[in-house]
Every structure is written in structure tokens, then in C-alpha cells.
Steps between C-alpha positions, in 0.01 A plus 500: 500500500785736582657433160183598322485829692869571422448432129188716497685791666795465257270499197303797638826692563615437143161608357478815712867612493614342177790280412825647641691450170258674272603711200691824543317806600543848358723587798742230388540623143832647418408671178429848634764726348347806677574356848737707706858396557526325834626728779715231655756498213847620581616849379712327233185337351288815541769689295369292203138595574425670166650222298321229708167676449568527130589132470191408694280682253693357203470139621163548679618377836479625853810708589504382864 
């Protein structure tokens, strides 16, 4: 009987909350060339900011 309840709860959890390995969401997409350059980059990397942003637009990728 306990096994039936456990299976029921597991199936219910999957139906309500979804499978944990579902497809990517919009937040996971890395093709936003207009995204800002991450603030945690070192000064040496930030010195290339304009080139990085240009390359991101050219190749349609997220610059972060």
C-alpha cells in the first residue's frame, strides 16, 4: 500500500512540476547578442568590450 502511495505522489509531482530534464527555457538561450557584458570579467577582458560586443552581434551569440 505504501508503494502505491509513493508511486502516486511521484507521478503527481512529475505532472504538476514537470520533468526536471525538460527542454531549454528562454533564460538558457545564449543567442542574445544585445545582452550586456558580464561585470565579473577582469579589466583585461573588459578592455576588449567593444570588440566582444561586435563579435557577439556578428556571430549572434551572448557576449557574456
